[in-house]
C-alpha positions as CSV (number, residue, x, y, z in Angstrom):
1,M,67.5,-54.6,2.8
2,E,68.8,-53.1,6.0
3,R,72.3,-54.0,7.1
4,G,73.3,-54.9,10.6
5,V,71.7,-56.6,13.5
6,G,69.1,-55.0,15.8
7,T,70.8,-55.7,19.1
8,I,74.2,-57.4,19.8
9,L,75.1,-59.0,23.1
10,V,78.8,-59.3,23.5
11,A,79.4,-61.9,26.2
12,T,82.9,-61.7,27.7
13,D,85.0,-63.2,30.4
14,L,87.3,-60.2,30.3
15,S,90.1,-62.3,28.7
16,P,92.5,-60.6,26.2
17,I,90.1,-61.3,23.3
18,T,87.5,-58.9,24.7
19,A,88.6,-55.9,22.6
20,T,88.5,-58.0,19.5
21,L,85.0,-59.1,20.3
22,F,83.9,-55.4,20.6
23,S,85.7,-54.6,17.3
24,T,83.8,-57.5,15.7
25,A,80.5,-56.2,17.1
26,A,81.2,-52.7,15.6
27,H,82.0,-54.2,12.3
28,V,78.9,-56.5,12.1
29,G,76.9,-53.4,12.6
30,C,74.1,-52.7,14.9
31,R,71.0,-51.3,13.1
32,D,69.4,-50.1,16.3
33,G,72.7,-49.0,17.8
34,V,72.3,-51.3,20.8
35,I,75.4,-53.2,21.8
36,T,75.5,-54.7,25.3
37,A,78.8,-55.7,26.9
38,F,77.9,-58.5,29.2
39,H,80.0,-60.2,31.9
40,V,78.9,-62.9,34.4
41,Y,80.8,-63.4,37.6
42,T,80.2,-66.4,39.8
43,P,79.7,-66.1,43.6
44,D,82.9,-68.1,44.0
45,D,84.8,-65.4,41.9
46,Y,83.6,-62.7,44.3
47,I,84.2,-64.7,47.5
48,E,87.9,-65.3,46.4
49,V,88.4,-61.5,45.8
50,R,86.7,-60.6,49.1
51,R,88.8,-63.1,51.0
52,E,92.0,-61.6,49.5
53,T,91.1,-57.9,49.6
54,G,88.0,-57.4,51.7
55,M,86.4,-55.6,48.8
56,P,82.7,-54.9,49.0
57,V,80.6,-56.3,46.2
58,D,79.6,-52.9,44.8
59,Q,83.3,-52.0,44.4
60,Y,83.9,-55.4,42.8
61,I,81.2,-54.8,40.2
62,A,82.5,-51.2,39.6
63,N,86.0,-52.7,38.9
64,L,84.5,-55.2,36.4
65,K,82.7,-52.4,34.6
66,A,85.9,-50.3,34.5
67,E,87.6,-53.2,32.9
68,L,84.8,-53.4,30.3
69,R,85.2,-49.7,29.6
70,F,89.0,-50.1,29.2
71,Q,88.5,-53.0,26.7
72,L,86.0,-50.8,24.8
73,E,88.6,-48.1,24.5
74,Q,91.2,-50.6,23.3
75,A,88.8,-51.6,20.6
76,G,88.4,-47.9,19.6
77,L,84.7,-47.7,20.7
78,P,83.4,-44.8,22.8
79,P,82.1,-46.4,26.1
80,M,78.9,-44.4,25.8
81,T,77.9,-46.3,22.7
82,V,77.8,-49.6,24.6
83,R,75.5,-50.6,27.5
84,L,77.4,-52.4,30.3
85,E,75.9,-55.2,32.2
86,V,77.6,-57.2,35.0
87,V,75.6,-59.9,36.7
88,E,76.1,-62.7,39.2
89,G,75.2,-66.2,38.3
90,R,76.3,-69.8,39.0
91,S,75.7,-70.9,35.3
92,V,77.4,-68.5,32.9
93,P,75.7,-70.0,29.8
94,E,72.3,-69.7,31.4
95,Q,72.9,-66.0,32.3
96,I,74.1,-65.3,28.7
97,L,71.0,-67.0,27.2
98,A,68.7,-65.2,29.6
99,A,70.2,-61.8,28.8
100,A,69.9,-62.5,25.1
101,D,66.2,-63.3,25.5
102,R,65.6,-60.3,27.8
103,L,67.4,-57.9,25.4
104,N,65.9,-59.6,22.3
105,A,69.4,-59.8,20.9
106,G,69.7,-60.5,17.2
107,L,73.2,-61.8,17.7
108,I,75.4,-63.1,20.5
109,I,79.2,-62.6,20.1
110,M,81.6,-64.4,22.4
111,G,85.1,-65.8,22.5
112,T,86.4,-69.3,23.0
113,H,89.6,-70.3,24.6
114,G,89.8,-73.4,22.3
115,R,90.4,-75.9,25.1
116,T,90.3,-79.5,24.0
117,G,90.6,-82.9,25.6
118,L,90.8,-83.2,29.4
119,R,91.0,-79.5,30.0
120,R,87.7,-79.0,28.2
121,A,86.1,-82.0,30.0
122,L,87.1,-80.6,33.4
123,M,86.4,-76.9,32.7
124,G,83.5,-77.2,30.3
125,S,82.9,-74.9,27.4
126,V,80.6,-71.9,27.9
127,A,80.7,-71.2,24.2
128,E,79.7,-74.7,23.3
129,E,76.8,-74.8,25.7
130,V,75.5,-71.4,24.4
131,L,75.8,-72.6,20.8
132,R,74.0,-75.8,21.7
133,R,71.1,-74.1,23.5
134,S,70.7,-70.8,21.8
135,R,67.7,-69.9,19.7
136,R,69.6,-66.9,18.4
137,P,72.6,-66.7,16.1
138,V,75.9,-67.0,17.9
139,L,79.3,-65.8,16.5
140,V,82.2,-67.4,18.2
141,V,85.6,-65.8,17.9
142,P,88.5,-68.1,18.8
143,Q,91.3,-66.9,21.1
144,A,93.8,-67.8,18.4
145,V,92.5,-64.8,16.3
146,L,94.5,-62.5,18.7
147,G,97.7,-63.1,16.9
148,A,96.2,-62.5,13.6
149,V,94.1,-59.4,14.0
150,P,95.1,-56.2,15.9
151,A,92.5,-55.3,18.6
152,G,91.5,-52.0,17.0
153,E,91.2,-53.4,13.5
154,R,87.9,-54.4,12.2
155,V,87.3,-58.1,11.5
156,T,85.7,-59.0,8.2
157,A,83.0,-61.6,8.3
């Protein structure tokens, strides 16, 4: 039996857990060698940056991709082994699910901030919605794992 997943979609909000998500993807193994680092920004995210800096959208996207490459390096993965995708969307869960379908991902890996109570009710949970609606396996890595596992170290499943 072959080990590893055909294609892995690593969905990230570029929070500190991102390098750990990439390390996890490398450890899970990608049979076809296709790992996609995926980030969704909302129009409101860009409008705020443009208001503060005047930055054009193409530069904003380039900066987001540079952050993805930096996080890949922090995880010890060469950037050329991972495809980078940055897309705009109002619904982050919908964009993640659409990308997983488009890429025929065998696994979605994402983090969760672990919000509970009122904070979760007000802010929602992208991970929860993806878990509820996905027709594909989803591996959720809690933000709390940051204190337990160094970014460059492989996570055992």
